[in-house]
SETI-742083 format. One line per field, with one value per residue: residue number from 0; residue in one letter; x, y, z of N, C-alpha, C in turn. Coordinates in pm, whole numbers, plus 50000, padded with zeros to 5 digits. Layout:
! residues N
n: [NUM; ...]
res: [a; ...]
nxx: [X; ...]
nyy: [Y; ...]
nzz: [Z; ...]
caxx: [X; ...]
cayy: [Y; ...]
cazz: [Z; ...]
cxx: [X; ...]
cyy: [Y; ...]
czz: [Z; ...]
! end
This chain:
! residues 319
n: [0; 1; 2; 3; 4; 5; 6; 7; 8; 9; 10; 11; 12; 13; 14; 15; 16; 17; 18; 19; 20; 21; 22; 23; 24; 25; 26; 27; 28; 29; 30; 31; 32; 33; 34; 35; 36; 37; 38; 39; 40; 41; 42; 43; 44; 45; 46; 47; 48; 49; 50; 51; 52; 53; 54; 55; 56; 57; 58; 59; 60; 61; 62; 63; 64; 65; 66; 67; 68; 69; 70; 71; 72; 73; 74; 75; 76; 77; 78; 79; 80; 81; 82; 83; 84; 85; 86; 87; 88; 89; 90; 91; 92; 93; 94; 95; 96; 97; 98; 99; 100; 101; 102; 103; 104; 105; 106; 107; 108; 109; 110; 111; 112; 113; 114; 115; 116; 117; 118; 119; 120; 121; 122; 123; 124; 125; 126; 127; 128; 129; 130; 131; 132; 133; 134; 135; 136; 137; 138; 139; 140; 141; 142; 143; 144; 145; 146; 147; 148; 149; 150; 151; 152; 153; 154; 155; 156; 157; 158; 159; 160; 161; 162; 163; 164; 165; 166; 167; 168; 169; 170; 171; 172; 173; 174; 175; 176; 177; 178; 179; 180; 181; 182; 183; 184; 185; 186; 187; 188; 189; 190; 191; 192; 193; 194; 195; 196; 197; 198; 199; 200; 201; 202; 203; 204; 205; 206; 207; 208; 209; 210; 211; 212; 213; 214; 215; 216; 217; 218; 219; 220; 221; 222; 223; 224; 225; 226; 227; 228; 229; 230; 231; 232; 233; 234; 235; 236; 237; 238; 239; 240; 241; 242; 243; 244; 245; 246; 247; 248; 249; 250; 251; 252; 253; 254; 255; 256; 257; 258; 259; 260; 261; 262; 263; 264; 265; 266; 267; 268; 269; 270; 271; 272; 273; 274; 275; 276; 277; 278; 279; 280; 281; 282; 283; 284; 285; 286; 287; 288; 289; 290; 291; 292; 293; 294; 295; 296; 297; 298; 299; 300; 301; 302; 303; 304; 305; 306; 307; 308; 309; 310; 311; 312; 313; 314; 315; 316; 317; 318]
res: [x; x; x; x; x; x; x; x; x; x; x; x; x; x; x; x; x; x; x; x; x; x; x; x; x; x; x; x; x; x; x; x; x; x; x; x; x; x; x; x; x; x; x; x; x; x; x; x; x; x; x; x; x; x; x; x; x; x; x; x; x; x; x; x; x; x; x; x; x; x; x; x; x; x; x; x; x; x; x; x; x; x; x; x; x; x; x; x; x; x; x; x; x; x; x; x; x; x; x; x; x; x; x; x; x; x; x; x; x; x; x; x; x; x; x; x; x; x; x; x; x; x; x; x; x; x; x; x; x; x; x; x; x; x; x; x; x; x; x; x; x; x; x; x; x; x; x; x; x; x; x; x; x; x; x; x; x; x; x; x; x; x; x; x; x; x; x; x; x; x; x; x; x; x; x; x; x; x; x; x; x; x; x; x; x; x; x; x; x; x; x; x; x; x; x; x; x; x; x; x; x; x; x; x; x; x; x; x; x; x; x; x; x; x; x; x; x; x; x; x; x; x; x; x; x; x; x; x; x; x; x; x; x; x; x; x; x; x; x; x; x; x; x; x; x; x; x; x; x; x; x; x; x; x; x; x; x; x; x; x; x; x; x; x; x; x; x; x; x; x; x; x; x; x; x; x; x; x; x; x; x; x; x; x; x; x; x; x; x; x; x; x; x; x; x; x; x; x; x; x; x; x; x; x; x; x; x; x; x; x; x; x; x; x; x; x; x; x; x]
nxx: [50043; 49917; 49658; 49656; 49847; 49770; 49611; 49630; 49389; 49192; 49203; 49126; 48862; 48765; 48784; 48599; 48363; 48339; 48298; 48054; 47882; 47862; 47755; 47539; 47640; 47919; 47993; 47997; 47942; 48174; 48313; 48167; 48157; 48303; 48301; 48543; 48854; 48969; 49134; 49073; 49242; 49382; 49593; 49736; 49539; 49563; 49427; 49200; 48881; 48731; 48492; 48230; 48271; 48471; 48708; 49006; 49340; 49572; 49785; 49895; 50105; 50180; 50381; 50220; 49984; 49807; 49650; 49596; 49373; 49291; 49021; 48938; 48687; 48542; 48702; 48712; 48855; 48982; 49038; 49227; 49258; 49541; 49578; 49336; 49176; 48957; 48764; 48725; 48558; 48736; 48724; 48460; 48342; 48287; 48109; 48305; 48551; 48879; 49107; 49427; 49751; 49891; 50040; 50136; 50225; 50453; 50320; 50059; 49928; 49780; 49893; 49758; 49722; 49543; 49472; 49313; 49198; 49396; 49495; 49638; 49575; 49551; 49495; 49363; 49462; 49360; 49103; 48983; 48934; 48952; 49247; 49390; 49380; 49557; 49609; 49766; 49794; 49629; 49307; 49281; 49451; 49643; 49763; 49772; 49956; 50114; 50289; 50561; 50723; 50968; 51225; 51138; 50912; 50627; 50641; 50499; 50404; 50334; 50158; 50110; 50287; 50627; 50727; 50772; 50586; 50600; 50478; 50446; 50523; 50325; 50333; 50306; 50311; 50389; 50310; 50530; 50664; 50877; 51055; 51140; 51452; 51756; 51815; 51550; 51270; 50985; 50694; 50445; 50088; 50060; 50098; 50344; 50550; 50502; 50488; 50671; 50951; 51170; 51531; 51787; 51972; 51824; 51835; 51733; 51493; 51334; 51182; 50936; 50875; 50600; 50544; 50781; 50869; 51080; 51329; 51419; 51660; 51616; 51732; 51618; 51682; 51749; 51603; 51721; 51726; 51851; 51880; 51828; 52023; 51909; 51964; 51942; 51682; 51480; 51314; 51079; 50812; 50472; 50516; 50424; 50321; 50583; 50800; 51036; 51292; 51561; 51827; 51675; 51444; 51106; 50905; 50591; 50431; 50167; 49964; 50104; 50085; 50272; 50546; 50845; 51159; 51431; 51781; 51947; 52239; 52496; 52513; 52275; 52254; 52238; 52014; 51961; 51792; 51656; 51461; 51122; 50794; 50505; 50154; 49860; 49640; 49677; 49538; 49571; 49747; 49828; 49967; 50196; 50271; 50481; 50476; 50626; 50728; 50590; 50437; 50191; 49929; 49704; 49440; 49356; 49211; 49187; 49125; 48875; 48516; 48453; 48253; 47977; 47909; 48125; 48362; 48636; 48970; 49240; 49566; 49814; 50157; 50451; 50765]
nyy: [49665; 49697; 49656; 49638; 49523; 49232; 48911; 48749; 48646; 48818; 49042; 48943; 48878; 49134; 49254; 49098; 49158; 49429; 49426; 49296; 49486; 49673; 49966; 50116; 50362; 50356; 50164; 50283; 50333; 50319; 50627; 50786; 51091; 51299; 51555; 51830; 51874; 52117; 52398; 52747; 53011; 52897; 52714; 52383; 52120; 51986; 51797; 51532; 51450; 51136; 50903; 50809; 50520; 50410; 50274; 50300; 50199; 50156; 50365; 50521; 50707; 50830; 50974; 51184; 51431; 51272; 51070; 50734; 50530; 50247; 50031; 49860; 49774; 49693; 49672; 49872; 50134; 50453; 50773; 51062; 51403; 51577; 51846; 51978; 51837; 51697; 51401; 51076; 50776; 50529; 50257; 50041; 49886; 49558; 49313; 49117; 49170; 49324; 49594; 49644; 49722; 49914; 49990; 50218; 50173; 50278; 50249; 50304; 50102; 49960; 49777; 49564; 49461; 49192; 49130; 48927; 48768; 48651; 48721; 48899; 49185; 49345; 49662; 49889; 50212; 50425; 50368; 50205; 49942; 49588; 49419; 49185; 48904; 48745; 48444; 48407; 48280; 48028; 48123; 48106; 48187; 48360; 48686; 48908; 49185; 49427; 49597; 49632; 49771; 49630; 49585; 49338; 49258; 49277; 49281; 49117; 49128; 48886; 48871; 48656; 48449; 48344; 48459; 48605; 48720; 48713; 48889; 48908; 49209; 49384; 49186; 48852; 48547; 48328; 48353; 48355; 48216; 48327; 48204; 48340; 48364; 48333; 48593; 48628; 48630; 48461; 48522; 48345; 48382; 48660; 48982; 48981; 49024; 49329; 49643; 49734; 49834; 49929; 49895; 50155; 50103; 49954; 49679; 49508; 49457; 49631; 49525; 49563; 49408; 49393; 49309; 49165; 49426; 49497; 49571; 49452; 49372; 49236; 49002; 48964; 48770; 48542; 48528; 48564; 48720; 48998; 49133; 49474; 49688; 49898; 50227; 50455; 50394; 50151; 49967; 49908; 49882; 49816; 49892; 49982; 50090; 50169; 50421; 50555; 50789; 50842; 50775; 50800; 50668; 50624; 50519; 50420; 50415; 50279; 50264; 50412; 50661; 50810; 50889; 50738; 50854; 50743; 50729; 50555; 50348; 50310; 50040; 49943; 49824; 49936; 50153; 50475; 50660; 50962; 51163; 51216; 51226; 51383; 51455; 51629; 51545; 51282; 50962; 50674; 50623; 50438; 50387; 50551; 50790; 50968; 51295; 51552; 51783; 51671; 51430; 51195; 51049; 50786; 50765; 50500; 50457; 50250; 50232; 50328; 50286; 50060; 50118; 50158; 50430; 50558; 50818; 50892; 50991; 51133; 51270; 51530; 51591; 51793; 51687]
nzz: [50501; 50786; 51011; 51293; 51578; 51585; 51548; 51230; 51134; 51233; 51073; 50827; 50884; 50935; 50682; 50543; 50680; 50627; 50353; 50348; 50452; 50262; 50093; 49845; 49777; 49828; 49650; 49408; 49058; 48778; 48694; 48863; 49039; 49295; 49550; 49581; 49757; 49760; 49887; 49985; 49810; 49603; 49609; 49572; 49703; 50038; 50166; 50115; 50111; 50118; 49971; 50195; 50397; 50241; 50313; 50278; 50182; 50019; 49815; 49516; 49297; 48979; 48718; 48648; 48784; 48954; 49193; 49289; 49463; 49650; 49770; 50065; 50120; 49894; 49673; 49479; 49272; 49316; 49169; 49224; 49154; 49204; 49182; 49206; 49382; 49299; 49275; 49131; 49067; 48937; 48885; 48945; 49250; 49395; 49581; 49796; 49687; 49715; 49722; 49794; 49848; 49575; 49255; 49001; 48669; 48403; 48166; 48215; 48353; 48634; 48909; 49139; 49470; 49609; 49872; 50117; 49928; 49777; 49526; 49242; 49058; 48737; 48620; 48382; 48396; 48260; 48172; 48361; 48311; 48360; 48310; 48365; 48591; 48843; 49007; 49308; 49556; 49762; 49894; 50178; 50479; 50379; 50277; 50035; 50006; 49941; 49670; 49434; 49150; 48957; 48738; 48512; 48638; 48862; 49204; 49481; 49822; 50080; 50361; 50521; 50472; 50423; 50161; 49837; 49556; 49204; 48930; 48583; 48408; 48188; 47990; 47861; 48051; 48325; 48678; 48962; 49264; 49525; 49776; 50097; 50249; 50442; 50670; 50724; 50941; 51021; 51184; 51346; 51291; 51287; 51121; 50884; 50629; 50464; 50357; 50056; 49865; 49593; 49590; 49606; 49397; 49224; 49212; 49397; 49665; 49937; 50227; 50475; 50782; 50969; 51233; 51432; 51368; 51157; 50907; 50585; 50338; 50032; 49801; 49488; 49309; 49442; 49679; 49920; 50231; 50399; 50712; 50780; 50963; 51217; 51305; 51564; 51609; 51766; 51645; 51375; 51440; 51366; 51111; 50785; 50484; 50249; 50119; 49891; 49828; 49650; 49863; 50085; 50302; 50366; 50622; 50696; 50997; 51106; 51335; 51512; 51416; 51260; 51038; 50988; 50902; 50732; 50660; 50418; 50392; 50139; 50064; 50150; 50402; 50649; 50823; 50914; 51151; 51069; 51106; 51222; 51086; 51178; 51211; 51296; 51154; 51091; 51105; 51174; 50937; 50643; 50395; 50165; 49908; 49689; 49546; 49378; 49618; 49824; 50043; 50011; 50192; 50292; 50528; 50718; 50948; 51147; 51414; 51439; 51386; 51123; 50906; 50669; 50678; 50781; 50782; 50564; 50464; 50267; 50307; 50262; 50326; 50383; 50243]
caxx: [49937; 49874; 49565; 49684; 49931; 49683; 49619; 49596; 49250; 49106; 49196; 49045; 48723; 48730; 48760; 48475; 48252; 48327; 48235; 47916; 47801; 47879; 47638; 47539; 47723; 48061; 48016; 47955; 47990; 48284; 48280; 48103; 48246; 48277; 48344; 48686; 48910; 49053; 49116; 49078; 49377; 49433; 49700; 49693; 49483; 49643; 49337; 49107; 48773; 48696; 48354; 48206; 48280; 48565; 48810; 49127; 49464; 49684; 49788; 50008; 50109; 50277; 50447; 50119; 49931; 49690; 49670; 49501; 49354; 49204; 48927; 48926; 48547; 48483; 48800; 48704; 48972; 48948; 49143; 49220; 49339; 49616; 49574; 49205; 49107; 48842; 48773; 48644; 48570; 48790; 48673; 48357; 48367; 48190; 48115; 48405; 48680; 48957; 49226; 49513; 49858; 49885; 50144; 50109; 50339; 50470; 50226; 49925; 49869; 49784; 49908; 49680; 49723; 49405; 49447; 49280; 49157; 49510; 49513; 49694; 49500; 49610; 49385; 49397; 49440; 49290; 48963; 48934; 48906; 49035; 49334; 49424; 49380; 49651; 49596; 49898; 49789; 49493; 49250; 49291; 49580; 49736; 49716; 49857; 49948; 50169; 50359; 50658; 50761; 51113; 51265; 51032; 50806; 50568; 50662; 50394; 50428; 50230; 50176; 50090; 50385; 50760; 50741; 50733; 50526; 50634; 50381; 50508; 50473; 50292; 50370; 50252; 50402; 50332; 50357; 50618; 50682; 51016; 51063; 51233; 51547; 51856; 51780; 51406; 51203; 50840; 50626; 50311; 49961; 50062; 50137; 50488; 50585; 50399; 50530; 50785; 51003; 51296; 51651; 51837; 52041; 51729; 51869; 51665; 51379; 51331; 51053; 50917; 50795; 50530; 50560; 50807; 50913; 51215; 51349; 51504; 51705; 51595; 51784; 51506; 51730; 51764; 51515; 51797; 51694; 51949; 51818; 51889; 52046; 51848; 52040; 51857; 51548; 51487; 51241; 50978; 50687; 50358; 50559; 50321; 50370; 50717; 50828; 51179; 51341; 51705; 51865; 51587; 51336; 50994; 50833; 50466; 50402; 50024; 49900; 50185; 50051; 50393; 50631; 50986; 51241; 51563; 51884; 52008; 52377; 52508; 52489; 52143; 52274; 52198; 51919; 51977; 51675; 51689; 51356; 50989; 50690; 50376; 50056; 49737; 49540; 49702; 49444; 49620; 49786; 49880; 50064; 50235; 50326; 50539; 50464; 50694; 50786; 50490; 50407; 50046; 49898; 49563; 49409; 49269; 49127; 49158; 49073; 48738; 48425; 48469; 48115; 47948; 47898; 48248; 48431; 48777; 49035; 49384; 49628; 49947; 50249; 50579; 50871]
cayy: [49747; 49620; 49734; 49638; 49409; 49123; 48793; 48766; 48613; 48931; 49131; 48877; 48894; 49274; 49279; 49033; 49231; 49555; 49398; 49256; 49603; 49765; 50040; 50154; 50481; 50322; 50078; 50365; 50287; 50390; 50761; 50865; 51197; 51348; 51694; 51856; 51918; 52232; 52507; 52882; 53061; 52846; 52616; 52244; 52077; 51898; 51698; 51477; 51369; 51021; 50859; 50739; 50375; 50368; 50186; 50307; 50144; 50178; 50485; 50528; 50825; 50818; 51099; 51288; 51476; 51193; 50963; 50623; 50472; 50130; 50014; 49729; 49736; 49632; 49660; 49980; 50220; 50595; 50860; 51197; 51505; 51643; 51991; 52033; 51756; 51628; 51256; 51000; 50630; 50477; 50120; 50012; 49775; 49447; 49238; 49012; 49216; 49420; 49651; 49683; 49800; 49924; 50070; 50257; 50154; 50384; 50226; 50329; 49984; 49952; 49644; 49577; 49346; 49155; 49099; 48790; 48691; 48579; 48752; 49025; 49230; 49450; 49750; 50000; 50334; 50523; 50331; 50125; 49806; 49481; 49361; 49046; 48865; 48635; 48372; 48392; 48187; 47992; 48234; 48091; 48197; 48448; 48823; 48976; 49312; 49545; 49563; 49725; 49739; 49617; 49508; 49283; 49202; 49340; 49192; 49130; 49067; 48802; 48890; 48530; 48346; 48397; 48445; 48714; 48670; 48793; 48892; 48975; 49342; 49416; 49079; 48722; 48466; 48282; 48409; 48263; 48244; 48331; 48191; 48427; 48286; 48417; 48647; 48648; 48562; 48458; 48507; 48290; 48441; 48807; 49034; 48983; 49109; 49429; 49735; 49694; 49929; 49887; 49953; 50264; 50056; 49884; 49537; 49430; 49524; 49647; 49480; 49580; 49309; 49480; 49256; 49261; 49557; 49487; 49598; 49354; 49389; 49105; 48977; 48901; 48657; 48424; 48531; 48581; 48843; 49047; 49233; 49606; 49737; 50028; 50316; 50562; 50340; 50012; 49883; 49977; 49815; 49873; 49938; 49952; 50128; 50226; 50507; 50584; 50895; 50827; 50692; 50831; 50571; 50665; 50403; 50459; 50332; 50313; 50295; 50512; 50789; 50881; 50837; 50739; 50887; 50686; 50742; 50426; 50351; 50273; 49897; 49913; 49734; 50010; 50262; 50566; 50744; 51103; 51243; 51159; 51317; 51366; 51554; 51603; 51483; 51138; 50876; 50544; 50620; 50307; 50389; 50685; 50806; 51100; 51376; 51678; 51794; 51627; 51290; 51178; 50930; 50756; 50730; 50381; 50472; 50118; 50241; 50379; 50188; 50040; 50107; 50227; 50574; 50612; 50912; 50867; 51094; 51126; 51397; 51555; 51659; 51823; 51588]
cazz: [50553; 50901; 51089; 51436; 51615; 51628; 51464; 51089; 51109; 51266; 50958; 50725; 50924; 50917; 50541; 50503; 50737; 50555; 50225; 50369; 50483; 50151; 50050; 49703; 49756; 49823; 49536; 49295; 48928; 48715; 48647; 48967; 49083; 49429; 49569; 49587; 49884; 49727; 49982; 49930; 49785; 49477; 49625; 49562; 49832; 50125; 50223; 50016; 50167; 50034; 49994; 50321; 50390; 50137; 50370; 50195; 50238; 49929; 49731; 49423; 49212; 48872; 48681; 48639; 48913; 48991; 49290; 49278; 49595; 49649; 49879; 50128; 50133; 49775; 49565; 49380; 49256; 49311; 49118; 49276; 49087; 49310; 49162; 49241; 49481; 49240; 49284; 49037; 49079; 48811; 48868; 49044; 49339; 49400; 49706; 49801; 49633; 49794; 49660; 49906; 49787; 49429; 49191; 48863; 48579; 48304; 48057; 48269; 48412; 48779; 48966; 49262; 49561; 49638; 50012; 50156; 49811; 49723; 49384; 49195; 48940; 48653; 48580; 48293; 48472; 48177; 48154; 48471; 48267; 48412; 48208; 48402; 48731; 48866; 49133; 49368; 49669; 49803; 49972; 50323; 50547; 50309; 50256; 49936; 50077; 49873; 49547; 49378; 49013; 48950; 48622; 48427; 48722; 48980; 49318; 49580; 49953; 50139; 50505; 50592; 50436; 50392; 50017; 49748; 49432; 49087; 48820; 48468; 48376; 48051; 47897; 47900; 48131; 48450; 48804; 49034; 49406; 49567; 49921; 50166; 50328; 50508; 50802; 50740; 51052; 51002; 51312; 51318; 51331; 51284; 50990; 50863; 50513; 50441; 50253; 49975; 49766; 49533; 49647; 49522; 49278; 49139; 49201; 49499; 49728; 50082; 50279; 50618; 50854; 51065; 51368; 51539; 51324; 51102; 50766; 50519; 50200; 49971; 49667; 49418; 49230; 49526; 49793; 50044; 50301; 50495; 50798; 50778; 51098; 51242; 51393; 51613; 51631; 51810; 51552; 51295; 51476; 51294; 50979; 50686; 50352; 50233; 50004; 49887; 49740; 49659; 49977; 50198; 50311; 50450; 50676; 50761; 51114; 51104; 51463; 51581; 51354; 51222; 50931; 51025; 50785; 50749; 50556; 50387; 50345; 49997; 50045; 50209; 50515; 50768; 50806; 51027; 51168; 51046; 51170; 51209; 51039; 51244; 51169; 51371; 51068; 51079; 51177; 51131; 50796; 50607; 50285; 50121; 49774; 49675; 49424; 49404; 49752; 49920; 50064; 50023; 50271; 50320; 50666; 50723; 51066; 51199; 51550; 51429; 51326; 50979; 50865; 50544; 50694; 50840; 50694; 50542; 50385; 50240; 50342; 50209; 50418; 50317; 50260]
cxx: [49869; 49780; 49601; 49773; 49845; 49689; 49569; 49448; 49157; 49094; 49113; 48897; 48677; 48700; 48629; 48354; 48230; 48259; 48088; 47825; 47814; 47748; 47651; 47630; 47869; 48093; 47978; 48016; 48103; 48236; 48210; 48201; 48204; 48333; 48494; 48726; 48995; 49029; 49111; 49222; 49442; 49545; 49645; 49644; 49579; 49555; 49231; 49001; 48733; 48551; 48340; 48213; 48383; 48666; 48937; 49244; 49584; 49670; 49911; 49992; 50215; 50343; 50347; 50061; 49803; 49730; 49560; 49495; 49255; 49116; 48931; 48782; 48497; 48576; 48792; 48834; 48925; 49066; 49120; 49310; 49409; 49610; 49445; 49137; 48989; 48867; 48681; 48666; 48612; 48733; 48577; 48395; 48260; 48213; 48219; 48540; 48748; 49075; 49312; 49626; 49846; 49997; 50106; 50234; 50342; 50376; 50081; 49853; 49888; 49796; 49856; 49685; 49582; 49377; 49417; 49233; 49270; 49541; 49592; 49620; 49578; 49493; 49438; 49361; 49369; 49141; 48902; 48906; 49003; 49114; 49364; 49406; 49467; 49624; 49736; 49900; 49647; 49437; 49278; 49435; 49682; 49677; 49813; 49845; 49995; 50250; 50458; 50693; 50913; 51149; 51145; 50909; 50748; 50578; 50559; 50437; 50307; 50251; 50163; 50193; 50516; 50790; 50707; 50679; 50559; 50528; 50445; 50442; 50449; 50327; 50306; 50356; 50338; 50387; 50449; 50635; 50829; 51020; 51169; 51321; 51642; 51811; 51630; 51350; 51053; 50773; 50484; 50199; 49961; 50103; 50287; 50519; 50469; 50444; 50657; 50821; 51128; 51413; 51702; 51907; 51950; 51755; 51798; 51549; 51404; 51191; 51048; 50831; 50732; 50549; 50668; 50862; 51057; 51215; 51446; 51538; 51699; 51651; 51676; 51552; 51727; 51662; 51587; 51768; 51804; 51883; 51897; 51902; 51988; 51933; 51950; 51714; 51561; 51421; 51152; 50845; 50569; 50400; 50463; 50375; 50509; 50719; 50976; 51206; 51493; 51740; 51786; 51467; 51231; 50916; 50709; 50439; 50258; 49967; 49982; 50162; 50175; 50457; 50775; 51070; 51384; 51654; 51952; 52154; 52382; 52475; 52352; 52157; 52239; 52101; 51926; 51857; 51717; 51590; 51226; 50893; 50562; 50283; 49927; 49626; 49563; 49602; 49464; 49647; 49852; 49989; 50088; 50288; 50373; 50501; 50524; 50756; 50686; 50483; 50257; 50017; 49748; 49548; 49310; 49179; 49088; 49102; 48931; 48647; 48444; 48331; 48090; 47939; 48020; 48320; 48579; 48837; 49179; 49440; 49766; 50029; 50377; 50680; 50976]
cyy: [49677; 49700; 49743; 49519; 49297; 49012; 48820; 48742; 48729; 49025; 49071; 48891; 49037; 49305; 49217; 49109; 49362; 49533; 49365; 49375; 49710; 49834; 50076; 50272; 50446; 50228; 50150; 50316; 50371; 50524; 50844; 50967; 51246; 51489; 51707; 51893; 52042; 52347; 52642; 52923; 53003; 52746; 52475; 52199; 51986; 51797; 51661; 51395; 51259; 50982; 50786; 50588; 50323; 50265; 50185; 50238; 50171; 50307; 50478; 50651; 50803; 50952; 51214; 51323; 51404; 51085; 50859; 50554; 50357; 50124; 49872; 49681; 49656; 49631; 49768; 50061; 50364; 50673; 51001; 51288; 51585; 51795; 52052; 51961; 51680; 51477; 51190; 50852; 50576; 50338; 50090; 49891; 49668; 49371; 49127; 49050; 49308; 49467; 49705; 49770; 49804; 50015; 50096; 50245; 50268; 50369; 50238; 50202; 49988; 49806; 49650; 49449; 49320; 49112; 48952; 48705; 48616; 48607; 48880; 49061; 49337; 49530; 49858; 50130; 50441; 50495; 50260; 49981; 49707; 49419; 49215; 49028; 48742; 48574; 48348; 48287; 48135; 48105; 48224; 48108; 48286; 48588; 48892; 49125; 49433; 49500; 49671; 49678; 49741; 49530; 49465; 49238; 49304; 49239; 49222; 49064; 48985; 48807; 48760; 48423; 48412; 48378; 48577; 48651; 48767; 48776; 48965; 49110; 49355; 49311; 48950; 48646; 48432; 48355; 48307; 48311; 48235; 48321; 48284; 48344; 48384; 48461; 48655; 48565; 48575; 48428; 48457; 48381; 48593; 48851; 49047; 49077; 49202; 49521; 49690; 49807; 49871; 49954; 50064; 50219; 49976; 49736; 49448; 49508; 49536; 49611; 49509; 49467; 49384; 49437; 49148; 49396; 49558; 49524; 49496; 49401; 49250; 49103; 48901; 48791; 48529; 48416; 48550; 48719; 48875; 49154; 49363; 49655; 49877; 50106; 50433; 50520; 50194; 49918; 49971; 49904; 49890; 49931; 49890; 49989; 50187; 50317; 50540; 50696; 50894; 50730; 50727; 50738; 50622; 50540; 50453; 50361; 50362; 50353; 50390; 50652; 50874; 50814; 50850; 50756; 50840; 50723; 50606; 50444; 50297; 50127; 49852; 49803; 49802; 50120; 50348; 50658; 50891; 51195; 51164; 51268; 51284; 51477; 51526; 51540; 51334; 51062; 50734; 50546; 50488; 50312; 50532; 50680; 50949; 51164; 51512; 51678; 51756; 51475; 51280; 51045; 50913; 50717; 50614; 50381; 50337; 50121; 50296; 50272; 50180; 50012; 50182; 50378; 50636; 50700; 50875; 50981; 51054; 51265; 51406; 51631; 51690; 51712; 51643]
czz: [50668; 50988; 51237; 51466; 51672; 51526; 51324; 51066; 51139; 51147; 50846; 50757; 50906; 50772; 50495; 50556; 50663; 50421; 50241; 50396; 50377; 50115; 49904; 49679; 49743; 49710; 49407; 49165; 48876; 48663; 48751; 49022; 49220; 49439; 49582; 49729; 49866; 49825; 49911; 49906; 49662; 49489; 49604; 49700; 49908; 50197; 50121; 50088; 50069; 50059; 50127; 50299; 50292; 50187; 50286; 50262; 50149; 49852; 49641; 49337; 49105; 48843; 48672; 48776; 48953; 49090; 49271; 49414; 49586; 49771; 49932; 50130; 50015; 49655; 49459; 49379; 49237; 49255; 49171; 49194; 49196; 49299; 49214; 49355; 49427; 49239; 49183; 49063; 48943; 48782; 48981; 49129; 49328; 49530; 49695; 49744; 49733; 49709; 49773; 49847; 49636; 49380; 49047; 48780; 48476; 48186; 48102; 48311; 48562; 48822; 49109; 49342; 49610; 49779; 50037; 50040; 49744; 49578; 49365; 49067; 48866; 48594; 48487; 48365; 48391; 48171; 48273; 48435; 48331; 48298; 48238; 48551; 48745; 49003; 49189; 49478; 49684; 49890; 50122; 50372; 50482; 50302; 50162; 49963; 49997; 49754; 49508; 49237; 49003; 48832; 48540; 48505; 48819; 49093; 49426; 49711; 49995; 50290; 50584; 50564; 50398; 50244; 49950; 49620; 49319; 48980; 48703; 48439; 48225; 47949; 47947; 47981; 48263; 48570; 48871; 49177; 49441; 49719; 49979; 50259; 50398; 50645; 50826; 50855; 51030; 51135; 51287; 51366; 51342; 51144; 50983; 50746; 50480; 50328; 50182; 49879; 49704; 49603; 49555; 49394; 49185; 49124; 49302; 49555; 49878; 50127; 50428; 50671; 50971; 51209; 51363; 51495; 51276; 50955; 50709; 50378; 50135; 49829; 49590; 49323; 49311; 49640; 49925; 50103; 50402; 50581; 50793; 50921; 51112; 51341; 51433; 51635; 51669; 51710; 51465; 51315; 51415; 51159; 50872; 50548; 50357; 50111; 50008; 49788; 49752; 49771; 50102; 50193; 50410; 50491; 50748; 50875; 51154; 51240; 51550; 51525; 51324; 51101; 50978; 50899; 50813; 50633; 50539; 50350; 50202; 49972; 50095; 50315; 50647; 50728; 50931; 51035; 51160; 51117; 51162; 51163; 51113; 51196; 51245; 51287; 51048; 51165; 51127; 50979; 50763; 50501; 50241; 49979; 49760; 49542; 49456; 49541; 49861; 49927; 50089; 50093; 50284; 50466; 50669; 50846; 51128; 51342; 51553; 51370; 51175; 50920; 50734; 50557; 50762; 50739; 50684; 50459; 50354; 50267; 50277; 50313; 50341; 50340; 50357]
! end
């Protein structure tokens, strides 16, 4: 989830400033409810106004019709009913916290990337209670960005270092770091590893490096990264969140205000650009999650003031 093609330190400062200007409204307690984005006609809404100053970045959807969205401002978790647009703060925020990428497991546990704090948290999606917090890195020079559930672990990207972090899913055990090798190129002082999804065969992961804009197939047994050849596209610069449906890969290119849709080959060695999704409501979308025949995205609005009274939203587009 990369705000802009600039130095890593700028994003860390942005997150700190946002937290420092936190208002009581955006740090609402668990159970606080907000209005709906439901349109006339009875159809499921396609736009979700979020609390002012929310600073969204991650979104995840499980098997049920609920989306969960984190906040960069204070680490709170918001739940949206996709059928009605009704919003509820599942977990309250606090100064100094951040919730970046997140994924919902089948046992209703949310795995949440902690950004510049260097942590991964596990949240009960039914109650909002904190189940566990894992220290993955020192706070300085790292950014725990996104996560995917694969096998026995939740895997987290670190935008500041060539490494993936594994956190045990629903069981005890220590976290571990997996250095990225092979074709992986780590560019200093910019956002590298960002969005992450599992491969179609469930044996590895796909990671986007935002700058200079590359896709990699990573073997999670060894850390060996193989660059995925792009056909029909020069790069995936500003690549942020990833979503996958079968062999179709959706790459959110935040500041380009589009989603690049690729077709993966069977071995996940090439990705052919099939089409792009654009929408006038896109305002620096960062991540995406699928439900039914829709893709839901949060607008981080990195080009707008990141203030307590800045308006934010999430939108849905057809797949």
